[in-house]
N, C-alpha and C positions, 0 to 999 in steps of 0.2 A: 505493497500497499504507499502509492506516495503521499508526498505533506500538501502537495498540491493540492491532488481532490478529498483531501481529509481539511482543509482550505475551503475551498467551494461548500463541501455537504456541512463545516461553520457555521459558514458565511450564512447558510443556509434556519439555524437558528435551532441545530443540532448539538450535543455537549457531544468533548472528540473522544470520549468513548464510544458512547452510540454513534457518530460515523466510521471510527472505525471498526466500532464490527462492522455496521453495513457497507464497506472496504474487503470485509475479508470475505462479507457473504453473498460480494456480489461479480469478485471478479476484479474490485476496481476499477467496477463502472457505474462512475457518477447520475444515474442519470438512474439504475437501477438503485443505485443503493440509499437515493433518497427518494424510490418511489420506497422501499425497502422500510425505513427509518419513518416515512410517513404511517407510513402503516403497520409497526411495533414500535407500544409506548414502552419510554425508556425506561430503567428500574422503579419499580413506586416505589422504594423503601426511602432515594428522593423526596418524592412526593411530599410523601405522608411526613415525611418530616417537617418540607416547607408547611403543609399543613395542619402541623405541631408547631408551631412559630409560630404562626398568628395567631391576632390577637383576639384573645374570647368576648365574641359581640354577647350586650345584655338588652336583651327583649324580652322587656315583661310587660 
């Protein structure tokens, strides 16, 4: 996987690790990697950590 391809995929808003995985699985094909990344959610633990860090709203 080359750095230029990683940069292209990352410029579309994907993390480096997600870009690397996508490019590895698609034989460094940027178009296929972006398609894969769009259809495959990133690690949910990152999202869960973000949700937990948000302030809780109190609606009573």
